[in-house]
Rosetta silent file (secondary structure, phi, psi, omega in degrees, C-alpha in Angstrom):
SEQUENCE: MFRSLDETTNVTSHAQLAIIGRYSDGLTMREELIKLVSVPTSTSGSEIYKVVIQTFRDLSIDISKVVSVTTDGAPNMVGKKVGFVTLFTEAIGHPIVPFHCIIHQEALCAKAGFTNLNDLIGLLMYKNARWLSRGKVLEHFVEYFEEIKVFLEDKDLGNFPQLNDDKWVNTLMFLTDLSLHINELNLKLEGFGKSIDVMFGYTKAFESKLKIFKRDVETKTYKYFPRVTKYFCETLFSALNNIKTNKRNRLTDEVSSACLALKRTKYQPSIEDLANEIQQQKSH
SCORE:     score description
SCORE:     0.000 S_00000001
   1 L     0.000  131.077  177.036   60.437   13.491   44.399 S_00000001
   2 E  -107.280  144.736 -176.367   60.535   17.256   43.778 S_00000001
   3 E  -133.742  141.400 -179.268   62.960   18.701   41.317 S_00000001
   4 E  -120.847  139.771 -179.126   64.331   22.202   40.757 S_00000001
   5 E  -125.754  136.539  171.891   65.951   23.574   37.585 S_00000001
   6 E  -148.784  142.626 -179.944   67.931   26.771   37.072 S_00000001
   7 E  -120.156  150.471  175.989   70.132   27.876   34.243 S_00000001
   8 E  -147.982  176.705  177.129   72.990   30.386   33.992 S_00000001
   9 E  -123.969  128.572 -177.772   75.846   31.334   31.716 S_00000001
  10 L   -83.856 -176.356 -177.623   79.465   31.010   32.821 S_00000001
  11 L   -64.538  -16.351  178.109   82.440   33.181   31.878 S_00000001
  12 L   -96.405   12.911  179.642   82.937   31.196   28.686 S_00000001
  13 L    64.577   20.432  177.707   79.382   32.059   27.550 S_00000001
  14 L   -97.093  136.978  177.785   78.302   28.413   27.824 S_00000001
  15 E   -76.597  134.723  175.843   74.892   27.705   29.349 S_00000001
  16 E  -121.241  144.581 -177.019   74.863   25.541   32.451 S_00000001
  17 E  -119.607  124.116  175.964   71.919   23.827   34.056 S_00000001
  18 E   -95.404  118.791  177.516   71.630   23.047   37.798 S_00000001
  19 E  -107.219  114.919 -175.728   69.419   20.056   38.569 S_00000001
  20 E  -116.153  135.123 -178.849   68.478   19.919   42.248 S_00000001
  21 E  -111.346  139.049  176.471   66.454   17.147   43.812 S_00000001
  22 E  -125.373  122.778 -172.316   64.306   17.375   46.963 S_00000001
  23 E  -151.972  166.278  177.263   63.100   14.011   48.291 S_00000001
  24 E   -98.317  132.298  176.793   62.212   11.988   51.332 S_00000001
  25 L   -95.942   10.414  179.788   64.617    9.381   52.646 S_00000001
  26 L   107.842  -26.301 -177.896   61.859    7.902   54.815 S_00000001
  27 L  -119.335  -45.630 -176.186   62.627   10.103   57.863 S_00000001
  28 L  -136.315  165.442  172.554   63.380   13.601   56.653 S_00000001
  29 E   -84.138  132.106  179.044   63.256   15.708   53.508 S_00000001
  30 E  -115.976  151.590  179.417   66.649   15.935   51.796 S_00000001
  31 E  -138.365  117.092 -174.370   67.774   18.464   49.195 S_00000001
  32 E  -139.128  149.839  171.492   70.827   17.809   47.031 S_00000001
  33 E   -73.561  118.739 -179.832   72.448   18.910   43.802 S_00000001
  34 E   -77.690  -44.987  176.743   71.917   16.063   41.386 S_00000001
  35 E  -173.175  149.612  171.706   74.228   17.474   38.723 S_00000001
  36 E  -108.066  111.719 -171.931   75.514   20.632   37.082 S_00000001
  37 E  -122.985  152.955  178.428   75.488   19.993   33.354 S_00000001
  38 E   -90.798  143.555  173.581   76.307   22.041   30.259 S_00000001
  39 L   -95.202  110.922 -167.926   73.711   22.631   27.586 S_00000001
  40 L   -65.376  -36.135 -176.061   75.641   21.974   24.331 S_00000001
  41 L  -114.934 -102.504  179.953   73.588   24.011   21.927 S_00000001
  42 L   -95.627  171.069  175.300   70.642   26.344   22.690 S_00000001
  43 L  -104.478   35.663  176.543   68.715   26.754   25.949 S_00000001
  44 L   -71.226  163.923  177.914   65.383   25.935   24.315 S_00000001
  45 H   -59.076  -39.221 -179.512   62.892   23.787   26.216 S_00000001
  46 H   -67.559  -38.426  177.515   63.539   20.823   24.025 S_00000001
  47 H   -66.538  -42.370  177.199   67.354   20.993   24.494 S_00000001
  48 H   -64.624  -39.055  179.182   67.008   21.285   28.249 S_00000001
  49 H   -61.608  -44.244 -178.604   64.585   18.378   28.249 S_00000001
  50 H   -61.792  -43.193  179.779   67.096   16.191   26.369 S_00000001
  51 H   -61.855  -46.222 -176.837   69.915   17.087   28.820 S_00000001
  52 H   -64.711  -48.496  179.398   67.740   16.389   31.846 S_00000001
  53 H   -59.852  -41.204  177.036   66.397   13.032   30.572 S_00000001
  54 H   -62.933  -39.161 -179.798   69.934   11.925   29.643 S_00000001
  55 H   -66.069  -40.076  177.996   71.249   12.928   33.047 S_00000001
  56 H   -66.231  -39.924 -179.764   68.532   10.913   34.798 S_00000001
  57 H   -66.054  -41.099 -177.791   69.306    7.887   32.646 S_00000001
  58 H   -65.427  -32.738 -177.064   73.002    8.129   33.334 S_00000001
  59 L   -97.598    6.899  179.856   72.389    8.261   37.102 S_00000001
  60 L    54.839   44.341  178.295   69.638    5.564   36.982 S_00000001
  61 L   -97.487  126.505 -179.646   67.019    7.890   38.456 S_00000001
  62 L   -76.998  108.888 -176.824   63.398    6.826   37.902 S_00000001
  63 H   -72.150  -16.359 -178.069   61.703    9.905   36.425 S_00000001
  64 H   -67.387  -18.270 -177.630   58.232    8.448   37.053 S_00000001
  65 H   -88.693   -0.874  177.165   58.697    9.321   40.773 S_00000001
  66 L   -75.409  130.345 -176.878   58.989   13.027   40.042 S_00000001
  67 L  -118.680  -11.592 -177.478   55.833   14.778   41.259 S_00000001
  68 E  -157.148  149.916  179.949   56.787   18.465   40.993 S_00000001
  69 E  -135.267  130.728  177.262   59.194   20.741   39.101 S_00000001
  70 E  -113.291  127.642 -176.686   60.299   24.224   40.102 S_00000001
  71 E  -130.108 -178.629  179.609   61.750   26.518   37.401 S_00000001
  72 L   -86.652    3.938  178.789   62.572   30.185   36.897 S_00000001
  73 L    76.199    8.219  179.403   59.347   30.673   34.970 S_00000001
  74 L   -68.607  152.138 -178.270   61.068   31.504   31.683 S_00000001
  75 H   -56.573  -34.286 -178.788   59.153   30.707   28.427 S_00000001
  76 H   -68.332  -20.639  179.666   61.633   27.970   27.505 S_00000001
  77 H   -89.997  -43.248 -172.162   60.728   26.258   30.812 S_00000001
  78 H  -113.872    8.927  178.479   56.937   26.756   31.000 S_00000001
  79 L   -55.043  140.105 -173.255   55.887   27.231   27.382 S_00000001
  80 L   -64.277  -34.440 -174.851   52.614   25.422   26.643 S_00000001
  81 L  -100.238  -52.049 -174.440   53.776   23.550   23.541 S_00000001
  82 L  -122.457   21.235  174.266   57.578   23.020   23.621 S_00000001
  83 L   -71.084  155.842 -178.614   58.415   24.264   27.141 S_00000001
  84 H   -56.730  -45.047 -177.050   60.482   21.949   29.329 S_00000001
  85 H   -64.202  -38.146  178.386   57.683   21.238   31.814 S_00000001
  86 H   -66.765  -44.380 -178.836   55.272   20.251   29.078 S_00000001
  87 H   -69.116  -37.859  178.528   57.762   17.894   27.425 S_00000001
  88 H   -67.603  -40.218  177.216   58.868   16.404   30.757 S_00000001
  89 H   -60.390  -40.553  177.972   55.262   15.839   31.848 S_00000001
  90 H   -63.772  -35.890 -176.673   54.596   14.003   28.661 S_00000001
  91 H   -72.903  -35.856 -175.874   57.658   11.827   29.202 S_00000001
  92 H   -85.172  -17.307  170.970   56.878   10.730   32.758 S_00000001
  93 L    84.669    9.434  173.515   53.284    9.932   31.894 S_00000001
  94 L  -151.760  159.224 -175.958   51.434   11.658   34.766 S_00000001
  95 L   -65.470  150.432  174.516   50.639   15.203   35.849 S_00000001
  96 L  -126.194  161.281  178.135   53.150   17.162   37.954 S_00000001
  97 E   -98.240  112.517 -179.558   52.823   20.256   40.079 S_00000001
  98 E   -88.751  145.616  178.501   54.808   23.130   38.574 S_00000001
  99 E  -128.546  147.466  172.703   56.216   25.895   40.752 S_00000001
 100 E  -101.549  120.731 -176.484   57.782   29.262   39.910 S_00000001
 101 L   -51.378  128.852 -174.099   60.869   29.851   42.059 S_00000001
 102 H   -66.902  -30.656  179.017   60.038   32.474   44.705 S_00000001
 103 H   -72.011  -35.192  173.996   63.450   34.120   44.406 S_00000001
 104 H   -67.359  -38.383  174.766   62.998   34.620   40.660 S_00000001
 105 H   -59.421  -43.709  177.312   59.574   36.082   41.341 S_00000001
 106 H   -58.290  -44.953  178.307   61.206   38.476   43.746 S_00000001
 107 H   -61.835  -40.028  179.969   63.758   39.451   41.126 S_00000001
 108 H   -64.711  -40.945  178.987   61.095   40.087   38.520 S_00000001
 109 H   -64.424  -41.044 -179.497   59.159   42.321   40.934 S_00000001
 110 H   -66.628  -40.692 -179.669   62.296   44.272   41.744 S_00000001
 111 H   -66.515  -38.620  179.435   63.164   44.701   38.079 S_00000001
 112 H   -67.992  -35.578 -176.655   59.627   45.872   37.206 S_00000001
 113 H   -74.611  -20.065 -178.674   59.673   48.303   40.062 S_00000001
 114 L  -103.001   19.207 -175.604   62.931   49.911   38.973 S_00000001
 115 H   -62.950  -28.262  179.673   62.074   50.470   35.308 S_00000001
 116 H   -80.849    1.550  179.837   62.164   54.258   35.762 S_00000001
 117 H  -117.152   16.983 -177.990   65.736   53.952   37.063 S_00000001
 118 H   -62.037  -36.366 -179.724   67.184   52.027   34.116 S_00000001
 119 H   -60.815  -43.402 -179.873   69.335   54.999   33.026 S_00000001
 120 H   -64.842  -46.478 -179.417   70.894   55.111   36.460 S_00000001
 121 H   -64.511  -40.286 -175.674   71.461   51.353   36.639 S_00000001
 122 H   -63.440  -31.958  177.358   72.840   51.220   33.106 S_00000001
 123 H   -68.584  -29.279 -170.229   75.550   53.710   34.059 S_00000001
 124 H   -93.711  -27.583 -174.176   76.681   51.661   37.015 S_00000001
 125 L  -158.987  164.937  177.257   76.713   48.082   35.716 S_00000001
 126 L   -64.192  146.471 -175.388   76.129   45.768   32.813 S_00000001
 127 L   -69.354  -19.905 -179.408   72.454   45.198   32.087 S_00000001
 128 L   -90.892   10.436  175.814   72.798   41.417   32.397 S_00000001
 129 L   -64.915  142.720  179.294   73.969   41.689   36.042 S_00000001
 130 L   -66.072  135.050 -175.382   71.755   39.635   38.320 S_00000001
 131 H   -62.976  -34.908 -174.717   69.182   41.848   40.019 S_00000001
 132 H   -80.982   -2.879  170.639   69.649   40.284   43.433 S_00000001
 133 H  -103.791   -5.777 -175.860   73.363   41.114   43.470 S_00000001
 134 H   -67.972  -24.394  178.906   72.957   44.705   42.477 S_00000001
 135 H   -61.050  -42.402  178.898   72.468   45.873   46.013 S_00000001
 136 H   -68.594  -35.606  178.655   76.068   45.053   46.900 S_00000001
 137 H   -63.657  -45.507  179.659   77.351   46.606   43.679 S_00000001
 138 H   -66.443  -36.897  179.495   75.470   49.853   44.479 S_00000001
 139 H   -59.370  -46.825 -178.725   76.622   49.737   48.092 S_00000001
 140 H   -68.469  -37.607  179.720   80.299   49.611   47.074 S_00000001
 141 H   -63.312  -43.047 -179.665   79.754   52.311   44.449 S_00000001
 142 H   -69.235  -36.446 -178.186   78.183   54.641   46.985 S_00000001
 143 H   -61.551  -34.554  179.321   80.866   53.844   49.597 S_00000001
 144 L  -115.040   36.789 -173.456   83.581   55.135   47.262 S_00000001
 145 H   -59.291  -52.445 -176.140   81.424   57.684   45.452 S_00000001
 146 H   -65.268  -39.750 -179.615   83.777   60.692   45.914 S_00000001
 147 H   -66.087  -34.996  178.927   86.864   58.646   45.082 S_00000001
 148 H   -68.791  -37.405  179.626   85.230   57.421   41.845 S_00000001
 149 H   -63.616  -45.267  179.431   84.369   60.984   40.843 S_00000001
 150 H   -65.623  -39.636  178.724   87.961   62.041   41.355 S_00000001
 151 H   -63.844  -43.459  179.259   89.285   59.036   39.462 S_00000001
 152 H   -62.541  -41.174  178.883   87.021   59.663   36.463 S_00000001
 153 H   -67.440  -45.021 -177.605   88.100   63.311   36.340 S_00000001
 154 H   -66.450  -38.399 -179.038   91.814   62.605   36.750 S_00000001
 155 H   -87.602   -2.304 -179.033   91.840   59.888   34.126 S_00000001
 156 L    49.285   55.105 -177.056   89.534   61.815   31.717 S_00000001
 157 L   -91.682    9.160  178.558   87.443   58.764   31.203 S_00000001
 158 L   134.868  171.943 -179.451   84.378   60.652   30.018 S_00000001
 159 L  -102.771  119.321  179.996   81.755   63.154   30.990 S_00000001
 160 L  -126.958   77.828 -177.792   79.274   62.027   33.651 S_00000001
 161 H   -62.076  -21.032  179.861   77.213   65.055   34.670 S_00000001
 162 H   -60.500  -30.110 -175.504   74.832   62.786   36.608 S_00000001
 163 H   -68.750  -17.397  175.412   77.492   62.402   39.348 S_00000001
 164 H  -110.557   11.197  178.225   77.113   66.090   40.196 S_00000001
 165 L   -98.675  115.753 -174.085   73.348   66.221   39.864 S_00000001
 166 H   -59.558  -39.371  179.126   71.805   66.227   43.352 S_00000001
 167 H   -62.235  -44.902 -178.386   68.532   64.705   42.125 S_00000001
 168 H   -65.377  -42.843 -176.488   70.289   61.850   40.340 S_00000001
 169 H   -68.442  -38.284 -179.851   72.574   61.138   43.283 S_00000001
 170 H   -63.322  -40.125  173.377   69.674   61.245   45.727 S_00000001
 171 H   -63.063  -37.908  175.550   67.882   58.630   43.560 S_00000001
 172 H   -59.780  -44.129 -178.879   71.048   56.556   43.601 S_00000001
 173 H   -65.889  -40.434  179.336   71.093   56.633   47.418 S_00000001
 174 H   -62.560  -47.006 -179.892   67.413   55.671   47.533 S_00000001
 175 H   -61.022  -38.375 -179.336   67.964   52.783   45.086 S_00000001
 176 H   -63.858  -52.006  179.553   70.940   51.571   47.073 S_00000001
 177 H   -58.455  -46.899 -177.804   69.013   51.433   50.358 S_00000001
 178 H   -66.919  -38.221  176.927   66.023   49.736   48.766 S_00000001
 179 H   -62.319  -38.491  179.023   68.167   47.190   46.959 S_00000001
 180 H   -66.715  -36.226  175.759   69.857   46.226   50.245 S_00000001
 181 H   -65.332  -37.075  177.523   66.497   45.670   51.847 S_00000001
 182 H   -69.532  -35.927  177.053   65.626   43.351   48.975 S_00000001
 183 H   -65.608  -34.551  179.508   68.973   41.554   49.291 S_00000001
 184 H   -61.976  -42.387  176.274   68.220   40.971   52.955 S_00000001
 185 H   -65.670  -40.134 -178.182   65.057   39.143   51.953 S_00000001
 186 H   -61.835  -41.694  179.101   66.896   37.220   49.295 S_00000001
 187 H   -62.653  -33.597  178.392   69.460   35.865   51.788 S_00000001
 188 H   -71.572  -30.816 -177.955   66.632   34.567   53.945 S_00000001
 189 H   -84.391  -22.023 -175.930   65.100   32.773   50.947 S_00000001
 190 L   -77.319  168.120  171.927   68.342   31.212   49.661 S_00000001
 191 L    96.088  169.763 -178.400   69.897   27.947   50.778 S_00000001
 192 L   -84.469  159.704  172.136   68.785   24.375   51.260 S_00000001
 193 L    78.377   13.712 -179.171   66.132   23.033   53.543 S_00000001
 194 L   -90.741  119.936  178.352   63.716   25.985   53.377 S_00000001
 195 L   -77.351  156.950 -174.430   60.054   24.829   53.464 S_00000001
 196 H   -63.277  -32.547 -178.707   57.444   26.651   51.491 S_00000001
 197 H   -72.634  -31.825  175.927   55.630   27.922   54.612 S_00000001
 198 H   -69.514  -46.278 -179.278   58.835   29.535   55.970 S_00000001
 199 H   -64.828  -36.190  178.958   59.593   31.195   52.624 S_00000001
 200 H   -65.575  -38.496  176.899   56.023   32.353   52.331 S_00000001
 201 H   -63.015  -43.685  177.109   56.286   33.876   55.838 S_00000001
 202 H   -58.280  -44.857 -176.098   59.448   35.775   54.863 S_00000001
 203 H   -66.157  -45.583  179.572   57.718   37.137   51.735 S_00000001
 204 H   -63.242  -40.738  178.840   54.581   38.243   53.603 S_00000001
 205 H   -63.383  -38.958 -179.843   56.672   39.953   56.292 S_00000001
 206 H   -66.757  -36.268  177.211   58.573   41.874   53.558 S_00000001
 207 H   -59.650  -38.917  175.801   55.233   42.986   52.080 S_00000001
 208 H   -66.539  -37.509  176.980   54.423   44.529   55.439 S_00000001
 209 H   -61.441  -39.423 -177.758   57.848   46.201   55.488 S_00000001
 210 H   -61.351  -34.050  176.390   57.130   47.716   52.096 S_00000001
 211 H   -64.880  -40.176  177.869   54.072   49.534   53.550 S_00000001
 212 H   -64.004  -45.426 -178.198   56.348   50.885   56.317 S_00000001
 213 H   -61.334  -43.320 -179.850   58.947   51.977   53.745 S_00000001
 214 H   -61.205  -43.952  179.581   56.227   53.727   51.676 S_00000001
 215 H   -69.452  -33.879  179.183   54.996   55.694   54.732 S_00000001
 216 H   -61.441  -40.721  179.571   58.621   56.489   55.642 S_00000001
 217 H   -73.077  -42.625 -179.247   59.163   58.097   52.183 S_00000001
 218 H   -62.011  -36.034  177.673   55.826   59.855   52.149 S_00000001
 219 L   -85.006   -5.936  179.456   56.541   61.503   55.511 S_00000001
 220 L    59.307   31.550  172.102   60.124   62.265   54.396 S_00000001
 221 L   -78.199  -43.136  177.068   61.428   60.652   57.587 S_00000001
 222 L    58.463   36.893  177.534   63.793   58.281   55.772 S_00000001
 223 L   -66.940  -31.941 -178.925   64.440   56.194   58.868 S_00000001
 224 L  -101.091    9.895  178.363   64.876   53.101   56.712 S_00000001
 225 L  -130.647   68.818 -175.367   66.845   54.904   53.948 S_00000001
 226 H   -61.471  -30.794 -179.064   69.991   56.089   55.837 S_00000001
 227 H   -70.334  -32.871  177.627   71.974   56.926   52.722 S_00000001
 228 H   -61.851  -49.066 -179.501   69.274   59.339   51.545 S_00000001
 229 H   -60.917  -44.913 -177.614   69.389   61.102   54.956 S_00000001
 230 H   -63.819  -40.797 -177.941   73.180   61.211   54.988 S_00000001
 231 H   -68.986  -38.437  178.687   73.384   62.620   51.464 S_00000001
 232 H   -60.560  -43.696  179.475   70.766   65.283   52.270 S_00000001
 233 H   -65.598  -41.577  178.771   72.783   66.406   55.327 S_00000001
 234 H   -60.143  -44.708  179.694   75.992   66.474   53.325 S_00000001
 235 H   -68.576  -34.420 -179.406   74.532   68.584   50.558 S_00000001
 236 H   -63.816  -47.551 -177.777   72.872   70.886   53.117 S_00000001
 237 H   -71.897  -32.795  177.276   76.127   71.630   54.977 S_00000001
 238 H   -61.077  -45.033  176.277   78.008   71.949   51.641 S_00000001
 239 H   -61.054  -41.355  179.873   75.488   74.590   50.523 S_00000001
 240 H   -62.083  -41.126  179.228   75.878   76.385   53.888 S_00000001
 241 H   -64.366  -31.963  176.910   79.672   76.452   53.487 S_00000001
 242 H   -74.096  -28.545 -179.895   79.247   78.077   50.101 S_00000001
 243 H   -81.227  -49.763 -175.371   76.913   80.721   51.487 S_00000001
 244 L   -98.276   87.929  179.291   78.832   81.658   54.662 S_00000001
 245 L  -100.097 -177.950  179.448   82.424   82.222   53.428 S_00000001
 246 H   -60.209  -35.048 -177.578   85.276   84.296   54.868 S_00000001
 247 H   -80.362  -14.506  179.949   83.974   87.312   52.873 S_00000001
 248 H  -125.502   44.152 -173.519   80.488   86.821   54.184 S_00000001
 249 L   -80.300   -5.693 -178.657   81.293   85.890   57.784 S_00000001
 250 L   -95.783    5.643  178.540   78.952   88.468   59.310 S_00000001
 251 L   -64.262  132.744  178.005   75.851   86.793   58.080 S_00000001
 252 L   -77.044  164.515  178.700   73.471   86.057   60.979 S_00000001
 253 H   -60.075  -36.606 -179.436   71.967   82.654   61.505 S_00000001
 254 H   -65.205  -47.077  179.355   68.576   83.986   60.386 S_00000001
 255 H   -66.249  -40.383  178.821   70.042   85.316   57.088 S_00000001
 256 H   -61.924  -43.214  178.856   72.075   82.181   56.538 S_00000001
 257 H   -60.481  -45.606 -178.496   68.935   80.050   57.102 S_00000001
 258 H   -65.427  -37.896 -179.913   66.942   82.133   54.597 S_00000001
 259 H   -68.243  -36.979 -179.529   69.730   81.873   52.000 S_00000001
 260 H   -66.562  -44.545 -179.879   69.966   78.140   52.547 S_00000001
 261 H   -64.052  -33.512  177.072   66.204   77.708   52.146 S_00000001
 262 H   -68.230  -37.224 -178.661   66.313   79.750   48.988 S_00000001
 263 H   -70.294  -35.671 -174.909   69.103   77.688   47.554 S_00000001
 264 H   -90.422   -6.046 -176.289   67.389   74.363   48.383 S_00000001
 265 L   -75.890  151.980  174.259   63.878   75.332   47.318 S_00000001
 266 L   -94.092    0.214 -178.457   62.277   73.968   44.171 S_00000001
 267 L   -69.035  135.012 -179.157   60.131   77.049   43.714 S_00000001
 268 L  -116.766  105.599 -179.422   60.588   78.703   40.373 S_00000001
 269 L   -68.260  149.197  176.168   59.442   82.342   40.263 S_00000001
 270 L   -92.193  102.950 -176.990   57.771   83.696   37.132 S_00000001
 271 H   -60.542  -38.124 -175.836   60.023   86.525   36.061 S_00000001
 272 H   -63.895  -50.192  178.854   57.540   87.694   33.438 S_00000001
 273 H   -60.294  -41.024  178.285   54.664   88.030   35.935 S_00000001
 274 H   -66.710  -37.405  177.115   56.879   89.805   38.449 S_00000001
 275 H   -65.070  -40.214 -179.900   58.101   92.205   35.764 S_00000001
 276 H   -67.780  -37.234  178.519   54.566   92.984   34.641 S_00000001
 277 H   -65.062  -39.926 -179.690   53.500   93.622   38.274 S_00000001
 278 H   -70.440  -32.963 -179.839   56.329   96.095   38.828 S_00000001
 279 H   -70.281  -26.732 -178.115   55.594   97.908   35.586 S_00000001
 280 H   -82.259  -11.754  177.430   51.921   98.353   36.591 S_00000001
 281 L   -71.117  129.508 -179.734   52.876  100.093   39.841 S_00000001
 282 L   -84.203  143.746 -179.912   52.328  103.851   39.665 S_00000001
 283 L   -79.387  154.319 -178.386   55.009  106.222   40.773 S_00000001
 284 L   -93.017    0.000    0.000   54.231  108.666   43.606 S_00000001
């Protein structure tokens, strides 16, 4: 029998533990929720161990038949001295094979990869939001981005200069597209009946996709980041509209293009060097 454990906190701030069993009925492998139980005090390894042992006793499940345990890899689960896996192994009297949930590993990788975007994420959602649901949150935020800006201004709910910062918004678009790619992988990994070889295949395929995404960004193609491309086009045409107004309607395409390139460039001229160069020129 293989067993999986995961913990979460509900809206009443009470910790709940999901105990899921995976076993053979003689013909096929079955996967079922054994029980969803509340952890009365803390979520320490010892408290979780007590809850699990009591649950198995109440349901008359022979714990000696457990051969593997899958957890989220948290210290309270895998700690060497008082972690749940250690205590449970001692109780059943034989070694077990511990696994770290592949979806939790994915979430940890995503969180580690986005550390430089914490300020952006903190503005949009609570920090305890689950990483694998953030893609949808970001998607909805981007979908109503202009409406949200108007709402914040009309209601005078605070000053958020980031919302008008092209660099910040461009990062937001990139993060949204990347999060949705990760969510797509997550949906493939979720659910019952997924064997380890299938899940491993999904993960390896996504690793190959990451190489394609990296090349896409390096070449500035953004084929797999449509929101980045869309935002770039929108800001480009917005800048063009500001340049070619009714009072400057005689600007040629060449001049408009040059003005647009100047506005979008990141080049910063050295005023001091230019001034010194002009001063050194001799008059005729």
